Residue, then its C-alpha position, 0 to 999 in steps of 0.5 A: m903101648i902101640l906096636q907096629a908091624l909090617l906085613v908083606s903078602k899078596d894073600d888077602l885071606s891070610a892078611e885079613t886073619l893076621i890083621q884081626v889077630l894082631a889087633e888083639f895084641g895092640v899091634a897096628v899093621d902096615r901092609s905091603n904087596t911087594a918086597e921092593v916097597a917093603v925094603a924101602q919102608l924098612a930103610d925109612a921107618r922102625f917096625d916092631q914086627v916084620i911078617v913076610d910071606y914065602d910064596d916068593p922065597e927070593a923076595a921074602a929073603l930080601v925082606l928078611e935081610a933088610s929087617r936086620r939092618p939097623v934104623g937109628r942108633d941102639r935100636n933092637p931088630p924087629i921080630t920076624v915071622a915067616l908065612l909058609h905053605d910047607p911045614l917042612q920048610t920050617r927048620s930051614i927058614l928059622g935057620a935063615g933068621a926068622h924068629f917064628t913061622l906060621t903055616k898057611p892057610i893061617v888059622a887064628e888060634q895058631a897065629q894067636n899062639v905065635f903072637r902071644a910069645a912075640t908080643a911078650l918078647l917085644m914088651c920086655e925088650r921095650q921096657q928094658s930099652a926105655r929111655v927118658a929124655i933129660q938135660a943135665a951136666v955130666a962129667i966124663r973121666l977119660p981112660n988117660g985120667n983127663t975129665m971132659e964136660g958134656i950134657l946128658l940127653d937121655l937115660g935108660d937102664e942099660g945106658m945113656e946118650i950124651l953130647a960131649v965137647k968132642p967125639l969119644p973113641s968107640g969102645a973106650v971105657v969112661h967114668v961118668s958122674f951126673a945128677i938126676p932130678d929129685a935124687v938125694a945123691g949123684i950117679e957115678a958109673d963106668a960105661s963103654v962107648a957104643w957109638s960116637s958122632a963127629n959132633g960129640q953125640t955119644g951113646l954109652r953102655f953101662r958096665d958093672m953098675d953096683a946094685g944100689t946105683k942101678r936100683k936108684v936109676s931104675e926107680w927114677l926111670l919108672s917114675r918118669s917113663r911114659d911107659a911107666s903104666l905098663q905092666q909086665p907081660d903075663p907069662v906065656t901059656p903055662c908050659k908042661l915040663t916033660d924033661l929036666s936035668p941039672g943042665g936044662c929042660y924041655a917044655q911043651t907049649e903052644s907058644p915057644f920062644p925063638r932059639h937064642s932068646t933068654v927066659d926066666l923060669c919058675l919051677r914048682a912042685a908040692g910047695m918047693e919053688v926054684h927060679t933060674e934063667g935059661l937059653v932057648q936052644v931048640m924051638h919047635p913051633g906050636r909044640g915046645m922048646g928046649i932050654e939050657f940053664p946057664a952055669r952062672t953059679e954053683e948055687q943055681r946048679k945045686s938048686v935045680s939038682e935039689f928040685i930033681n931029687f925032690l921030684a924023685c922022692r915025691p913021685d906024686a908031686i906034679p911039677q909046674l913050669e912058668s916061663s917069661p921072656r928076658s931078651l930076644l937074643a942072648s948076650g955074648v956073656d950068656l953064650c960064653e957061660m953056656s959053652n964053658a960048662d964042665t959037666d956037659a958029657d955027664d948030662p945026656l939031656l944037655v948034650l941033646l939040647r945043644k945038638g938039637n937044632a941040627l936034628e929034624e923035629e921028630v928025630f929030636l923028640a924020638e931021642l928025647h923020649s928014648q932017654r927019659t927016666v923017672a928022674t927026668l919026668g918021663 
């Protein structure tokens, strides 16, 4: 997979270091010296990463804003990296929308840590959003029960693009039926209209597809996708688990993921292994991240509690943590499930994670250290 980055900086020394580091991750760099040119490039082309120098804060803010404007339909926004002289700016720049920061002068090892996490996220996003071009007849059952014919143009894990005989209303939920080559049976699914143009070209997003159908579509996509040869990105540099509660954890790592990204976690100790999902609530560049566990099921919450009890009974057991990315931005469902947990007040670590973004890094870490006990891996 070839990734494309836009680097906006007049600093030749920083640019040289970054171009060399990005090449190690298979990222081609298009460099711009001015914000005006960069904004025009962002309007015309798709970039996977946007790296912007904050030597001129006002110009950098314009580039950052332009990077969030969509180019084409169903396109994910690029991952953004801000280059800063003053590390005290980190929290405010992250709050302004940057996903990562690098402090100047740029050190290759520091940049490698950032782009290791960024590239893993990009590869994950690319694989999840991969589409395969296909032309097949599709039947569309509308909310009023009428059926409309259309042509399937491309298919992905999360949705499809079709050409219908007339435009469909945005947000409407329809039922689609179609066949894919070499499949024994046809595909049926409910989908919501993400967008629709005047000529009937429509983007659909699948809703609650059953496991069997989803597996059938994924297997077919894997066999046909141009990116089928890609492997899942390796886990980021192993994390050191320092704090753990039923509601979340804090992990030391040189390659933390940005706030509001979602991750898959694997907790291991003395033969016991627990898998769970997480939402990054706090990100400290080059140091670590605080991750909240979603209360999806009582079973997930119970498994983490059992892992904590296991560690309390086995003080000799050394816990290990692996994290891998799921998505750059959590879905509305993820965020809703976080906010609806009914045991928040009884979990000091979870309370700290949720307010941690408003705290200076050193203040957060001091409070984290003060609440540690044997049970929280202190």
